[in-house]
N, C-alpha and C positions, 0 to 999 in steps of 0.2 A: 665530328659533327656534334656529338654529345657535349664535349668540353666546350665547344663554341657556344652552344645553347646555354650552358651554365654561366659562361661569361656575360652573354646577353642578359640573362636573368638577373645576375648581381648588379650589372650596369644600370638596368631599369630601375631596380629597387634602390640603388644608390642615388639615382636621379630623383626618385620620389623622396628619399630622405633628406635631400637638400632643402626641401620645404621647411623642415624644422629649423634650419639655419636662417632661412629668410624670415621665419616667424620670430626667431629670437632677435634678429637685427631690427625687426619692426618694433618689438617690445622695448629694446634699448632706445630707439628713436622716440618712442612715446614718452618713456620716462624723462628724456631730455627735452621734450617739447619741440621736437623737430618733425612737425606734422607732415610736411611734404615727403620727407625721407621715409617716414613710417608708411605712408600710403604706397610709396614706390615699392618698398620691400614686400608689402602685401599684394601688390599687382604681380610681382615676380612669382610669388608663392602661387597665385591663382593661375599663372601661365604654366608652371610646373604641374599643378593639379589638372589642368586641362589637357596636357600633353602625355602625361605618364600612362594614363589608361589606354590611349591609342597605342603607345609603344608597347605596352604589356600584351595587347591583343595581337599586334603585329609580329612580335617575336615569340608569342605563345609561351610566356614565362609562367603561367599558372601551373602549379604542381611540379616545377622544375626543381625546387629547393624544399625538400621535405622538412617539415617543422617550422618553415618560415612562411608567415601569412602576409602577403602583400597587401591585402585588403585591409587588415587590422593596422598595418603601418600607415596606410593612407588615411584611415579614420583618425588615428592619434594625431597626425599632422594637421588634418582638416580641422580638428577641434581646437588646435592651437591657433591656427591662422585665420579661421572663419569665426571663431567664437572668442577665445580668451584675449587675444590681441585687440580685436575691436572693443570688447567689454572694457578693457583697461583704458582705451582711448576715450570712451564715453566718460569715464571717471576723470581722467587726467586733463582733458580738454574742457572741463566744466560745462558740459552740454546739458546737464540735468539740474533741476531745482533741489536745493537744500539736502535733506536726508536721503532723497531718492537718487543722489549721486553714487550712493553705495547699493541701495536696495535694487534699483533698476539693472545695473550690470550683474548683480547677484542672481536675479531672475533670469537674465540672459544665459548665464553659464549653467544654471540648474536646469532650465527647461531644455536647453540644447543638449545637455547630458542624457536627459530622458530621450530626446529625439534620436541621438546617435546610437543609443542602445536598443532601439526598436528593430526586431528582425525584418520588418516590412518597410524600414525607412527608404529602402530602394526596392521598387517592385520588379517582378519578372518582366513586365512589359515596359520597363525603363522610365519609370516616373519616381519622383520623390513623394512620400506620403507626409503631408503636413508641411508647413513653412520650412524650407531646407537650410535654415541657419545661414542665410546670406548676410550675416551681420557686418561683414566688411563693407558690403554695398550700402546697407542701411546707414551705418555710421558715416560713411563717406558723404552721403546725401545730407545727413543732418548737420555735419560739419560745414559743408560747402553752402548750404542753403541759409545758414544763420538764422534759424527759426528761433522762436521763443522757447526756453527750456521746458516749459509745460507742454508745448506742442511736440517737442522731442520726446518727452515722457510718454505722451499718448501714443506716439508712433511705436515706441519700444514695447509698450503694453499690448498694443494690437498685434504686432509681429510675434511676440510671445504667446499670445492666445492662439494665433493661427497655427502654431506648432501642434496643438492638440486637435485641430479641425482636419478631418480626413479628406482634404482636397488633394488630388493628385497633381503635383506641380511638374511641368515639363523639365526633362533632363536634356538640356539643349543639344549636347553632342550625341545622344542616343535615342530619344524619343523620335520614332519614325514619322508620325503625322506632322506635316507642315515643317519638316526638319530643315529644308533648304531655306525657306522663308525666315524661320527662327534664327538659324546660324547667320544668314546674310545680315539681318537687322541687328543680331547681337554683335557682329563685327563693327557695324556702323556705331552702335551705341557704345561699345568699348572704346572706339576711337574718339568719340565725343568726350567721354570721361578722362581719357589720357591728355587730350587737348586742355581740358579744364585743370587737371592736375599740374600740367607743364606750365600753366600760366599763374599758378598760385605763387604769392599771396594775392595777386589780382583775381578776383572771382567774377566770372561771367555768369551772372544769374540766368540770362536768357538761355545760354548753352546748357546749364544744369537742368532748368525746368524743361527744356525741350527734350532732353535725353529721357525724361520720365515717360515719354510716349511709348518707348520700348518696354518700360516697366509695366505700363497699363496693358500693353499687347500681351506681354508674358503672363500676367495674372489673369487676363481675360481669356486667353487660349487655354490656360490650365483649368479654369472653372468650366469652360466649354467641354473640354475633353473628359473632365470628371463627370459631368452630367450625361455625356454621351455614353460613357462606360456603364453608368448606373442604368441607363435605359436599356442598353444592350444586354445587360444581365437580367433585367426584369422580363425581357421577351425571349430569353434563351431557354 
C-alpha cells in the first residue's frame, strides 16, 4: 500500500511538472509568432494546473515524498505559464506602445514575483490576496479585442497595481461561497474562450465582449466577499 501511494505521489507531481513543458512550447510558439498555438499550449497548462490540486488531495500526496515540495513545483510552473509566457507575448505581439513594449512586461514579471513570494498569497479560507496574476487571461483579451496599444498599457498598469491592493479574489475551485455558481459560470466562460480561440484568426468580437460578463461577476463577487470578510472581523 505504501509503495502504491509513493507511485501515486510521483505520478501526480510528474503530471504537475508537465506544465513546464506546455509553458516551454507556448514560449517557442510565441517566438515564432504562432499565436493560436501559443494560447493552446497555455490552455493545456491551465487545465493541468486546475486538475493537479484535485488529484493531489484525492491521492493524499502531501508529505509522501520527504524533501520534495509539490507546492513549490506548482508555483514555479505557474510563474512560467501565468506570468513569463504572457509577458513575452505582450512584447512579441506588439500589443504595447513604444518603449512600454519592454517596460510593461517588465512590470508584470516584477510585480508578479512579489505576489508569488507573499506568504498570504493564498489565504487559509481559500482566496487569493491581490490580483492573482491571471496574465494569460489578460493578454488573451488584449490580443483578441484588438484595442489601441495605449488602452492595453492602461489595462496592464491597472492589473499590476491591483496586485498590491488587498482584495481577496475568489479561488474558483476552492472558495466555498457561491462555489457552484462560480464553477458553472466559469465552465461556460471557458467554453466561450475556447470557441473564440478555435475560430482564430477570425475574431468574434461579440463573443469576446460577452465573455467579459463572467470577469465582471468574478471581480464583483471577490470585492463583495472581501467587504463581507472585513465587516465580520469588525464585529467579531
